C-alpha positions as CSV (number, residue, x, y, z in Angstrom):
1,M,84.9,84.5,91.3
2,N,86.4,83.8,88.0
3,G,89.6,84.0,86.1
4,T,91.9,82.3,83.7
5,Q,94.5,79.8,84.9
6,G,98.1,80.3,83.7
7,R,100.7,83.0,84.6
8,E,97.9,85.2,85.7
9,L,94.6,84.5,87.6
10,T,92.0,87.1,88.5
11,L,89.4,86.4,91.1
12,Y,86.4,88.7,91.5
13,Y,84.5,88.9,94.8
14,S,82.1,91.0,96.9
15,D,83.5,92.5,100.0
16,A,80.9,91.4,102.5
17,D,83.3,91.8,105.4
18,G,82.5,95.5,105.9
19,L,78.9,95.4,104.8
20,L,77.3,96.1,108.2
21,G,80.0,98.5,109.3
22,R,79.6,100.6,106.1
23,A,75.8,100.6,106.5
24,A,76.1,101.8,110.2
25,L,78.6,104.5,109.2
26,M,76.4,105.7,106.4
27,C,73.5,106.1,108.9
28,L,75.7,107.9,111.4
29,T,77.1,110.3,108.9
30,G,74.2,110.5,106.5
31,L,71.7,112.3,108.8
32,P,74.2,115.0,110.0
33,A,75.3,115.5,106.4
34,A,71.7,116.0,105.2
35,V,70.9,118.4,108.1
36,S,74.1,120.5,107.6
37,L,73.5,120.7,103.8
38,W,69.9,121.8,104.4
39,L,71.0,124.5,106.9
40,L,73.7,125.7,104.4
41,F,71.0,126.0,101.8
42,L,69.0,128.1,104.1
43,C,72.0,130.4,104.7
44,V,72.6,130.9,101.0
45,N,68.9,131.4,100.4
46,Q,68.7,134.0,103.1
47,L,71.6,135.9,101.7
48,R,69.9,135.9,98.3
49,I,66.8,137.4,99.9
50,M,68.9,140.1,101.8
51,A,70.7,141.0,98.5
52,G,67.3,141.7,96.9
53,L,67.6,139.1,94.1
54,A,64.6,137.8,92.2
55,P,62.0,136.4,94.6
56,T,61.3,132.6,94.4
57,E,59.1,130.1,96.2
58,F,61.8,129.6,98.8
59,D,61.6,133.1,100.2
60,N,60.0,131.9,103.4
61,L,63.0,129.6,104.1
62,Q,65.6,131.4,106.2
63,L,68.0,130.3,108.8
64,V,68.5,133.4,111.0
65,T,65.3,135.0,112.3
66,D,65.4,138.8,111.8
67,P,69.2,139.1,111.5
68,S,70.6,142.6,112.4
69,S,73.2,142.3,109.6
70,P,74.2,139.9,106.8
71,W,77.3,139.0,108.8
72,E,75.2,136.8,111.2
73,V,74.0,134.7,108.2
74,I,77.5,134.7,106.7
75,G,79.0,133.5,110.0
76,A,76.5,130.7,110.3
77,G,77.1,129.7,106.7
78,T,80.9,129.7,107.2
79,A,80.6,127.4,110.2
80,L,78.4,125.0,108.2
81,L,80.9,125.0,105.3
82,A,83.4,123.4,107.7
83,I,80.9,120.6,108.5
84,A,78.8,119.9,105.5
85,P,81.4,119.1,102.7
86,P,83.5,116.6,104.8
87,L,80.4,114.8,106.0
88,S,79.0,114.6,102.5
89,L,82.3,113.2,101.2
90,L,82.2,110.5,103.8
91,V,78.7,109.5,102.9
92,A,79.7,109.4,99.2
93,W,82.8,107.3,100.1
94,F,80.8,104.7,102.0
95,A,78.1,104.6,99.2
96,L,80.8,104.0,96.6
97,L,82.3,101.2,98.6
98,G,78.9,99.6,99.0
99,W,78.2,100.0,95.3
100,R,81.4,98.3,94.3
101,S,80.9,95.5,96.8
102,A,77.3,94.9,95.6
103,R,78.5,94.7,92.0
104,G,81.4,92.3,92.9
105,R,84.1,94.6,91.5
106,W,86.8,93.9,94.1
107,W,89.4,91.5,92.9
108,L,92.5,89.5,93.7
109,R,95.0,89.1,90.9
110,L,97.8,86.5,91.0
111,S,100.7,86.7,88.7
112,S,104.2,85.2,88.4
113,V,105.6,88.2,90.2
114,G,103.2,88.4,93.2
115,F,99.6,89.2,93.9
116,E,97.4,92.4,94.1
117,V,94.4,92.9,96.4
118,N,91.9,95.5,95.2
119,D,89.9,96.0,98.4
120,R,90.0,99.8,98.4
121,L,89.2,102.7,96.1
122,W,92.7,103.8,95.3
123,R,95.8,101.8,94.4
124,P,95.6,98.1,95.1
125,R,97.7,96.5,97.8
126,R,100.7,94.7,96.2
127,Y,102.8,91.9,97.5
128,R,105.7,90.0,95.9
129,W,105.9,86.2,96.3
130,S,109.5,86.6,97.4
131,E,108.2,88.5,100.5
132,I,105.9,85.7,101.6
133,D,106.8,82.8,103.8
134,R,103.5,81.0,103.8
135,F,99.7,81.3,103.8
136,A,97.4,79.9,106.5
137,L,93.9,80.1,107.8
138,V,93.8,82.5,110.7
139,G,91.0,82.7,113.3
140,R,91.1,84.5,116.6
141,G,94.8,84.0,117.4
142,T,94.7,80.3,116.2
143,Q,95.0,78.3,113.1
144,P,92.0,76.0,113.0
145,E,92.0,72.4,111.8
146,A,90.5,71.5,108.5
147,E,87.3,70.1,110.0
148,S,86.6,73.3,111.8
149,V,86.6,75.4,108.6
150,P,83.2,77.0,108.2
151,R,81.2,76.7,105.0
152,P,81.9,79.5,102.4
153,Q,79.4,82.3,102.2
154,T,78.9,84.7,99.3
155,F,77.7,88.3,99.6
156,T,74.2,87.2,98.7
157,D,74.2,84.5,101.4
158,V,75.1,87.1,104.1
159,V,72.3,89.5,102.9
160,R,69.7,86.7,102.7
161,D,70.6,85.0,106.0
162,G,71.1,88.2,107.9
163,A,74.2,86.8,109.7
164,A,77.7,85.7,108.9
165,E,79.3,82.4,109.9
166,W,82.7,83.7,108.9
167,V,85.2,82.7,111.5
168,V,88.6,82.5,109.7
169,R,90.5,84.5,107.2
170,V,93.2,83.8,104.7
171,G,96.3,85.3,106.1
172,F,100.0,85.2,105.4
173,R,103.4,85.7,107.1
174,Y,106.3,87.6,105.6
175,V,109.7,85.9,105.4
176,P,111.5,86.1,108.8
177,E,113.7,89.1,107.8
178,L,110.6,91.2,107.0
179,R,108.5,90.4,110.0
180,T,108.1,93.3,112.4
181,R,105.8,91.5,114.9
182,P,107.0,87.8,115.2
183,R,104.3,87.0,117.8
184,R,101.4,87.7,115.4
185,T,99.7,84.8,113.7
186,A,99.5,86.7,110.4
187,D,101.2,89.8,109.2
188,A,98.4,90.6,106.7
189,Y,95.2,89.2,105.2
190,V,94.3,88.5,101.6
191,M,90.6,89.0,101.7
192,G,87.6,87.6,103.6
193,W,85.2,86.0,101.2
194,W,85.8,83.3,98.7
195,D,83.7,81.1,96.4
196,R,85.4,77.9,97.8
197,P,86.1,76.4,101.2
198,F,88.7,78.5,103.0
199,N,91.2,75.7,103.2
200,E,91.1,75.4,99.4
201,A,91.7,79.1,99.2
202,V,94.8,78.7,101.3
203,D,95.9,75.8,99.1
204,L,95.5,78.0,96.0
205,M,97.7,80.7,97.4
206,N,100.4,78.3,98.6
207,E,100.4,76.6,95.2
208,W,101.2,79.9,93.5
209,L,103.7,80.7,96.2
210,A,105.5,77.3,95.7
211,R,105.4,77.8,91.9
212,Y,106.9,81.4,91.7
213,G,108.1,82.2,95.2
214,R,111.8,81.5,94.7
215,S,112.0,82.6,91.1
216,S,109.9,85.8,91.3
217,P,111.7,89.1,90.7
218,R,112.0,91.7,93.4
219,D,110.2,94.4,91.4
220,W,106.9,94.5,89.6
């Protein structure tokens, strides 16, 4: 992470939280996507052959064996069109998420108005300081003591060690009038991985909250 202290601070990080999940989803969707794209190619190639277009080295690749009419091939291709593009888009989505994470292009930006969390491909999540009551470490339904805070791990550490020791997250509660689920330990989370101990990450967020929470405007 890095940034410039002042009225704005930007922290860059790698989203290691979803690393294994994205890899598993890419495997689950990648194979069906590849198969459906290949079958769709066979349909298009067979229609080319049936139309009498210029012969190529792919003339022996056909999907439907001895079709009675082109409509059999067209029907198969139409069914594949409903499968192949969505699966391919999912694979591309997961690949882009992984690429951005590996390059460390996710960020958390603090300003005098509030903070933004860029942990997705579209518009970052935005929060105003005036909406926040406090930040805290959040585990599995508890707030751990300082001595139980695990050591910080980077994206590289997780890949090298093959396992994550991550137990807690930096969460926050909205002010009472904005809380919809009072029993929850945290209403939302900032992000999972920091370049500093997790208790120091909470201290950083609470420091900015104390500095600008009461004076921050309601709009960005």
